[in-house]
VOBA-1610 file (N, C-alpha, C; in pm, whole numbers, padded with zeros to 5 digits, always signed):
BEGIN
Met+01995+00965+00059Met+01918+00953+00136Met+01774+00942+00122Ser+01708+00811+00131Ser+01559+00786+00137Ser+01457+00880+00270His+01358+00931+00219His+01260+01000+00302His+01164+00928+00355Leu+01067+00938+00474Leu+00996+00860+00524Leu+00910+00861+00445Met+00884+01007+00400Met+00746+01057+00314Met+00829+01126+00246Glu+00735+01150+00096Glu+00799+01240+00019Glu+00691+01238-00069Leu+00624+01403-00099Leu+00506+01448-00195Leu+00580+01501-00294Ser+00506+01469-00410Ser+00553+01550-00500Ser+00424+01593-00600Asn+00421+01704-00652Asn+00326+01804-00653Asn+00214+01721-00680Ile+00178+01720-00535Ile+00025+01689-00465Ile-00063+01829-00505Thr-00194+01760-00592Thr-00297+01885-00612Thr-00432+01792-00560Lys-00526+01858-00521Lys-00637+01764-00420Lys-00751+01862-00503Ser-00836+01824-00562Ser-00950+01946-00600Ser-01091+01879-00584Tyr-01194+01944-00540Tyr-01330+01899-00488Tyr-01415+01957-00590Glu-01547+01909-00565Glu-01623+01925-00686Glu-01752+01999-00543Met-01783+02098-00575Met-01892+02156-00464Met-01985+02275-00521Gly-02113+02137-00564Gly-02234+02224-00668Gly-02129+02197-00810Thr-02149+02366-00828Thr-02125+02372-01021Thr-01972+02419-00971Gln-01896+02419-00892Gln-01759+02489-00853Gln-01667+02356-00837Ile-01550+02413-00883Ile-01422+02311-00843Ile-01329+02375-00717Val-01331+02342-00622Val-01246+02363-00508Val-01117+02303-00508His-01017+02363-00563His-00861+02328-00502His-00793+02363-00430Ala-00831+02237-00317Ala-00754+02244-00199Ala-00608+02225-00187Leu-00523+02157-00292Leu-00409+02188-00275Leu-00358+02216-00406Arg-00253+02279-00437Arg-00213+02333-00598Arg-00085+02288-00583Gly-00011+02178-00566Gly+00151+02166-00609Gly+00182+02121-00499Val+00158+02088-00383Val+00291+02072-00251Val+00415+01989-00292Asn+00492+01989-00251Asn+00601+01957-00262Asn+00685+01979-00115Leu+00696+01803-00070Leu+00732+01789+00079Leu+00792+01672+00097Thr+00925+01692+00198Thr+00961+01550+00233Thr+00994+01564+00355Ile+00937+01444+00442Ile+00958+01475+00585Ile+01050+01336+00613Asp+01142+01328+00738Asp+01275+01186+00720Asp+01198+01150+00830Glu+01232+01025+00927Glu+01186+00957+01019Glu+01252+01028+01133Gly+01175+01019+01211Gly+01216+01110+01352Gly+01188+01193+01375Glu+01127+01295+01266Glu+01134+01446+01235Glu+00984+01505+01355Tyr+01003+01610+01399Tyr+00843+01644+01480Tyr+00790+01791+01410Val+00738+01782+01303Val+00681+01870+01198Val+00509+01948+01240Ser+00525+02080+01260Ser+00423+02095+01261Ser+00371+02167+01134Ile+00249+02192+01105Ile+00214+02222+00935Ile+00090+02313+01039Met+00079+02440+00975Met+00049+02551+01029Met-00024+02645+00916Gly-00134+02713+00927Gly-00235+02771+00825Gly-00335+02748+00863Pro-00430+02925+00812Pro-00557+02950+00859Pro-00689+02835+00795Ser-00772+02877+00867Ser-00897+02786+00773Ser-00909+02792+00667Gly-00938+02701+00612Gly-00932+02697+00407Gly-00785+02678+00392Ser-00682+02638+00443Ser-00565+02684+00367Ser-00493+02540+00307Gly-00548+02453+00328Gly-00531+02296+00282Gly-00452+02197+00381Lys-00451+02270+00499Lys-00333+02179+00588Lys-00460+02073+00661Ser-00566+02063+00645Ser-00639+01920+00733Ser-00649+01813+00558Thr-00636+01899+00402Thr-00662+01796+00326Thr-00545+01756+00348Leu-00402+01823+00369Leu-00263+01763+00346Leu-00258+01599+00425Met-00303+01642+00552Met-00283+01573+00629Met-00383+01440+00645Asn-00474+01465+00561Asn-00580+01327+00543Asn-00519+01248+00415Ile-00435+01317+00344Ile-00337+01212+00237Ile-00241+01175+00282Ile-00140+01250+00345Ile-00042+01224+00435Ile-00060+01079+00550Gly-00250+01099+00567Gly-00243+00973+00668Gly-00341+00892+00598Cys-00349+00907+00481Cys-00396+00786+00433Cys-00531+00753+00432Leu-00601+00894+00478Leu-00726+00871+00497Leu-00807+00932+00343Asp-00728+00989+00246Asp-00767+01032+00118Asp-00653+01027+00052Ile-00700+00989-00122Ile-00600+01052-00227Ile-00594+01159-00279Pro-00458+01171-00346Pro-00458+01314-00434Pro-00499+01300-00612Thr-00569+01373-00598Thr-00604+01423-00743Thr-00499+01394-00855Asp-00386+01436-00821Asp-00279+01452-00909Asp-00113+01467-00781Gly-00050+01402-00843Gly+00117+01397-00795Gly+00139+01257-00726Ile+00236+01191-00680Ile+00288+01084-00612Ile+00277+01132-00441Tyr+00237+01070-00358Tyr+00291+01048-00242Tyr+00351+00884-00215Lys+00485+00913-00152Lys+00534+00776-00164Lys+00588+00800+00043Leu+00553+00649+00100Leu+00573+00635+00231Leu+00674+00480+00231Asp+00794+00537+00281Asp+00890+00426+00311Asp+00896+00391+00124Gly+00942+00493+00059Gly+00907+00415-00082Gly+00813+00382-00172Ile+00684+00344-00093Ile+00639+00284-00187Ile+00517+00371-00184Asp+00458+00374-00324Asp+00376+00479-00378Asp+00218+00455-00345Leu+00149+00596-00240Leu+00017+00545-00168Leu-00113+00578-00291Ser-00021+00685-00398Ser-00122+00793-00417Ser-00251+00731-00513His-00227+00593-00552His-00396+00544-00626His-00414+00415-00595Met-00382+00342-00434Met-00433+00225-00351Met-00540+00280-00334Ser-00635+00121-00318Ser-00713+00099-00276Ser-00772+00148-00131Asp-00919+00159-00127Asp-00875+00145+00041Asp-00912+00095+00115Asp-00878-00026+00107Asp-00863-00161+00202Asp-00696-00118+00212Glu-00621-00107+00095Glu-00489-00081+00105Glu-00444+00024+00209Gln-00509+00101+00172Gln-00487+00242+00246Gln-00518+00248+00414Ala-00636+00149+00402Ala-00624+00121+00622Ala-00582-00005+00669Arg-00505-00077+00518Arg-00427-00146+00652Arg-00258-00084+00707Ile-00221+00026+00590Ile-00087+00068+00611Ile-00103+00213+00720Arg-00264+00262+00722Arg-00307+00324+00857Arg-00283+00245+00969Asn-00365+00145+01004Asn-00319+00068+01093Asn-00215+00009+01162Gln-00147-00023+01013Gln-00006-00074+01077Gln+00094+00037+01124Arg+00118+00166+01086Arg+00183+00254+01090Arg+00171+00392+01149Ile-00001+00425+01134Ile-00008+00595+01174Ile-00106+00576+01298Gly-00092+00681+01377Gly-00164+00671+01525Gly-00232+00824+01476Phe-00382+00802+01532Phe-00419+00953+01449Phe-00482+01031+01650Val-00450+01150+01635Val-00494+01206+01730Val-00572+01345+01688Phe-00696+01347+01752Phe-00809+01464+01676Phe-00854+01568+01821Gln-00866+01699+01766Gln-00901+01775+01831Gln-00987+01739+01890Gln-01157+01674+01853Gln-01226+01631+01965Gln-01183+01470+02000Phe-01164+01407+02141Phe-01126+01343+02140Phe-01202+01219+02131Asn-01296+01165+02055Asn-01387+01089+01995Asn-01376+00961+02083Leu-01438+00949+02206Leu-01432+00842+02305Leu-01519+00834+02294Leu-01560+00683+02343Leu-01695+00601+02324Leu-01754+00677+02510Pro-01862+00730+02511Pro-01902+00767+02667Pro-01921+00665+02725Arg-01949+00554+02746Arg-01987+00467+02859Arg-01871+00332+02878Thr-01733+00415+02824Thr-01678+00241+02807Thr-01522+00333+02900Thr-01472+00234+02910Thr-01341+00271+03054Thr-01276+00303+02944Ala-01115+00379+03007Ala-01025+00423+02960Ala-00963+00287+02828Leu-00902+00176+02936Leu-00820+00009+02890Leu-00933+00013+02828Lys-01048-00018+02771Lys-01133-00075+02678Lys-01113+00029+02602Gln-01131+00143+02600Gln-01147+00273+02436Gln-00984+00247+02381Val-00840+00215+02471Val-00691+00234+02450Val-00711+00052+02356Ser-00766-00007+02401Ser-00771-00175+02361Ser-00886-00199+02202Leu-00952-00104+02185Leu-01053-00086+02029Leu-00945-00169+01946Pro-00866-00048+01890Pro-00803-00074+01767Pro-00754-00215+01756Leu-00649-00288+01859Leu-00582-00400+01871Leu-00712-00530+01811Met-00846-00482+01784Met-00953-00618+01821Met-00908-00676+01693Tyr-00883-00648+01605Tyr-00852-00745+01482Tyr-00743-00736+01441Ala-00655-00749+01569Ala-00454-00779+01547Ala-00479-00929+01593Gly-00573-01010+01593Gly-00552-01142+01655Gly-00510-01154+01794Leu-00486-01061+01877Leu-00446-01065+02029Leu-00574-01129+02109Ser-00518-01217+02190Ser-00611-01245+02349Ser-00671-01149+02425Arg-00791-01093+02459Arg-00855-01026+02517Arg-00696-00966+02642Lys-00652-01084+02693Lys-00532-01028+02797Lys-00392-00929+02730Glu-00409-01022+02633Glu-00283-00948+02521Glu-00316-00797+02504Arg-00448-00791+02459Arg-00508-00674+02425Arg-00478-00567+02501Glu-00524-00601+02664Glu-00554-00480+02786Glu-00406-00501+02842Glu-00345-00570+02846Glu-00202-00576+02847Glu-00118-00453+02778Arg-00125-00437+02671Arg-00079-00338+02591Arg-00164-00197+02615Ala-00301-00185+02609Ala-00333-00071+02644Ala-00349-00024+02773Ala-00296-00144+02901Ala-00261-00049+03021Ala-00105+00015+02970Ala-00027-00030+02910Ala+00101+00001+02896Ala+00104+00117+02834Ala+00033+00133+02760Ala-00023+00269+02687Ala-00083+00419+02756Leu-00143+00360+02813Leu-00178+00469+02948Leu-00119+00478+03013Thr-00043+00391+03074Thr+00096+00454+03199Thr+00163+00512+03118Arg+00234+00491+02960Arg+00272+00557+02925Arg+00289+00733+02904Val+00106+00741+02900Val+00093+00927+02873Val+00044+00930+03037Gly+00068+00852+03155Gly+00047+00917+03286Gly-00074+00891+03374Leu-00159+00768+03279Leu-00326+00769+03303Leu-00272+00577+03330Gly-00147+00559+03436Gly-00154+00407+03483Gly-00278+00396+03588Asp-00336+00453+03663Asp-00441+00465+03776Asp-00561+00536+03741Arg-00604+00474+03589Arg-00719+00583+03566Arg-00786+00502+03435Leu-00729+00334+03443Leu-00752+00245+03375Leu-00921+00199+03382Asp-01008+00230+03474Asp-01157+00212+03449Asp-01210+00275+03474His-01169+00445+03437His-01252+00511+03439His-01304+00590+03293Lys-01435+00590+03279Lys-01483+00628+03196Lys-01491+00817+03130Pro-01497+00826+03028Pro-01489+00989+02991Pro-01518+01074+03108Asp-01656+01091+03145Asp-01686+01182+03203Asp-01659+01190+03346Glu-01533+01084+03377Glu-01501+01120+03524Glu-01327+01119+03460Leu-01321+01222+03378Leu-01144+01282+03326Leu-01175+01383+03299Ser-01083+01498+03315Ser-01062+01633+03262Ser-01036+01615+03116Gly-01115+01716+03097Gly-01017+01724+02887Gly-00904+01652+02878Gly-00806+01704+02961Gly-00665+01671+02926Gly-00653+01526+02922Gln-00692+01482+03042Gln-00699+01350+03086Gln-00798+01255+02944Gln-00879+01312+02929Gln-00927+01283+02778Gln-00844+01261+02664Gln-00769+01342+02651Gln-00685+01373+02524Gln-00589+01275+02560Arg-00536+01251+02670Arg-00458+01165+02695Arg-00478+01011+02632Val-00606+00974+02702Val-00681+00852+02653Val-00643+00800+02467Ala-00687+00973+02432Ala-00669+00948+02305Ala-00555+00899+02227Ile-00463+00976+02317Ile-00290+00964+02246Ile-00252+00815+02284Ala-00316+00749+02359Ala-00275+00614+02476Ala-00327+00500+02338Arg-00426+00548+02260Arg-00533+00510+02184Arg-00438+00497+02019Ala-00425+00602+02053Ala-00308+00590+01918Ala-00166+00512+01900Leu-00099+00515+02039Leu-00022+00477+02065Leu+00015+00334+02069Val-00109+00255+02109Val-00119+00107+02142Val-00132+00024+01978Val-00131+00042+01919Val-00078+00009+01805Val+00059-00006+01728Glu+00107+00095+01844Glu+00276+00082+01867Glu+00307+00134+01657Pro+00281+00286+01642Pro+00290+00340+01514Pro+00382+00413+01519Asn+00495+00419+01440Asn+00608+00507+01377Asn+00562+00624+01365Ile+00471+00643+01313Ile+00402+00784+01309Ile+00261+00815+01331Ile+00255+00967+01416Ile+00171+01023+01507Ile+00139+01134+01403Leu-00013+01163+01383Leu-00027+01224+01291Leu-00173+01361+01427Ala-00158+01451+01431Ala-00253+01525+01572Ala-00285+01604+01504Asp-00376+01650+01487Asp-00517+01702+01429Asp-00529+01839+01526Glu-00521+01952+01539Glu-00536+02055+01660Glu-00537+02005+01792Pro-00438+01913+01813Pro-00432+01800+01960Pro-00498+01919+02064Thr-00480+02041+02081Thr-00476+02114+02195Thr-00626+02225+02176Gly-00701+02200+02072Gly-00780+02326+02062Gly-00909+02284+02153Ala-00918+02208+02210Ala-01057+02242+02273Ala-00997+02211+02440Leu-00890+02233+02445Leu-00821+02245+02616Leu-00733+02398+02662Asp-00731+02417+02801Asp-00709+02500+02830Asp-00564+02504+02824Thr-00450+02656+02830Thr-00363+02649+02811Thr-00245+02564+02864Lys-00256+02592+03021Lys-00164+02501+03072Lys-00158+02325+03032Thr-00316+02283+03042Thr-00321+02130+03005Thr-00269+02135+02870Gly-00304+02219+02719Gly-00210+02157+02641Gly-00066+02211+02634Glu-00023+02261+02776Glu+00145+02265+02752Glu+00209+02117+02783Glu+00079+02062+02881Glu+00128+01930+02918Glu+00149+01825+02859Leu+00027+01816+02717Leu+00038+01762+02619Leu+00126+01779+02508Met+00173+01883+02509Met+00283+01904+02451Met+00454+01838+02479Asp+00443+01845+02603Asp+00561+01794+02657Asp+00525+01638+02656Ile+00370+01599+02631Ile+00370+01406+02609Ile+00430+01405+02465Phe+00405+01486+02360Phe+00447+01505+02211Phe+00576+01496+02190Asn+00633+01572+02267Asn+00822+01608+02262Asn+00835+01454+02317Glu+00843+01422+02406Glu+00869+01271+02481Glu+00866+01158+02391Leu+00731+01183+02314Leu+00702+01056+02238Leu+00844+01059+02091Asn+00821+01214+02056Asn+00942+01191+01933Asn+01089+01183+02003Glu+01093+01209+02127Glu+01250+01168+02156Glu+01250+00998+02167Gln+01164+00905+02170Gln+01173+00829+02222Gln+01150+00759+02003Gly+01141+00838+01930Gly+01163+00781+01812Gly+01079+00798+01700Ile+00946+00852+01792Ile+00819+00852+01662Ile+00819+00965+01590Thr+00790+01003+01469Thr+00773+01110+01415Thr+00610+01155+01414Ile+00646+01273+01479Ile+00543+01357+01473Ile+00503+01461+01399Ile+00359+01479+01298Ile+00317+01590+01237Ile+00157+01626+01294Met+00202+01758+01320Met+00097+01789+01402Met+00064+01931+01315Ile-00063+01938+01274Ile-00193+02032+01230Ile-00221+02140+01286Thr-00193+02257+01299Thr-00255+02353+01386Thr-00270+02522+01360His-00314+02568+01426His-00335+02700+01376His-00291+02800+01477Glu-00218+02750+01595Glu-00192+02813+01657Glu+00004+02786+01671Ala+00021+02941+01690Ala+00189+02954+01628Ala+00263+02927+01769Glu+00185+02924+01897Glu+00213+02864+01989Glu+00263+02738+02009Val+00151+02647+01959Val+00145+02532+01943Val+00275+02457+01856Ala+00258+02496+01751Ala+00364+02494+01630Ala+00534+02530+01698Glu+00520+02589+01751Glu+00683+02642+01817Glu+00747+02510+01910His+00654+02424+01941His+00696+02339+01983His+00737+02220+01920Ala+00745+02212+01792Ala+00780+02132+01683Ala+00934+02163+01653Arg+01027+02086+01613Arg+01151+02132+01529Arg+01168+02196+01405Arg+01028+02191+01358Arg+01048+02190+01224Arg+00881+02245+01172Gln+00878+02396+01115Gln+00732+02446+01112Gln+00706+02459+00963Ile+00585+02466+00933Ile+00586+02452+00746Ile+00456+02509+00806Met+00414+02645+00687Met+00323+02695+00720Met+00293+02680+00540Ile+00127+02664+00545Ile+00029+02620+00394Ile-00063+02758+00374Arg-00062+02798+00283Arg-00144+02911+00290Arg-00218+02908+00131Asp-00371+02854+00065Asp-00402+02880+00004Asp-00341+02770-00076Gly-00345+02651-00052Gly-00321+02511-00131Gly-00158+02503-00129Val-00056+02592-00084Val+00032+02564-00143Val+00158+02614-00025Ile+00259+02555+00004Ile+00331+02598+00101Ile+00439+02709+00093Val+00387+02799+00169Val+00468+02960+00182Val+00600+02919+00262Glu+00601+02856+00315Glu+00718+02889+00424Glu+00779+02730+00496Asp+00900+02716+00511Asp+00952+02591+00586Asp+01106+02611+00654Ser+01084+02604+00792Ser+01211+02627+00877Ser+01310+02556+00786Arg+01290+02425+00785Arg+01427+02334+00739Arg+01465+02365+00616Ser+01387+02413+00511Ser+01457+02517+00412Ser+01559+02641+00450Thr+01476+02674+00575Thr+01549+02825+00563Thr+01673+02748+00647Leu+01669+02674+00748Leu+01849+02641+00777Leu+01939+02561+00714Glu+01875+02524+00575Glu+01946+02449+00457Glu+02016+02582+00389Asn+01949+02703+00401Asn+02005+02784+00308Asn+02062+02878+00358Ile+02093+02852+00475Ile+02198+02958+00550Ile+02317+02920+00565Pro+02403+02969+00493Pro+02548+02966+00467Pro+02649+02900+00543Asp+02679+02879+00558Asp+02801+02824+00677Asp+02895+02900+00705Met+02907+02932+00829Met+02949+03066+00889Met+03091+03044+00837Glu+03223+03110+00840Glu+03343+03052+00779Glu+03429+03141+00943Leu+03521+03039+00988Leu+03554+03079+01069Leu+03692+03132+01039Val+03703+03270+01105Val+03814+03366+01125Val+03897+03382+01212Pro+04013+03331+01219Pro+04107+03354+01322Pro+04117+03457+01420Ala+04108+03436+01520Ala+04120+03563+01599Ala+04258+03631+01586
//
């Protein structure tokens, strides 16, 4: 069985002044299409670096990263950008919305270079906003929306390019617990619709919403709930 993502012995090092920082130290990871994965770890664990490589925002120092069997490890910036735009939607802790722009225009922006007419862009943006429960907020600007609604706009903006992967980096970090739970319901629905969700978080309560939890520490994966499940021997049925 081929994997959607396959990371083999991924390392990433940075120069900081005279020191070399080893952010990732030989990560091996496979993710299959339709999975809902959380990647947890304390600050400085390497989880954001790992997300940047998975999301084609950065390339590893060493190792191989394959997406759908294609090696992305040494692609040019332009090639990585093309894959990002076609395959991956991003949701960040800070909503990154333009302050004086309506929800409809915010969400239609990623389609500007897709060769679609304005009418088509707005129709797809409206459909994406409706999908996250904001069909009645198309003309609202960020200061007219709650924090949870702003994050929903950001999710709709990620969805409008019809990605098969969503990367969410601390998506509930700026929200209260109740609003965060509502957003987790949206991610769960999107995963049930077939979208692969990869969520970076440092909160165990958020990570538990995923069907698979991965823990990274000091640049290496130290726990993976899928491995744990795979290593549990089948129970033998003993006749009563």
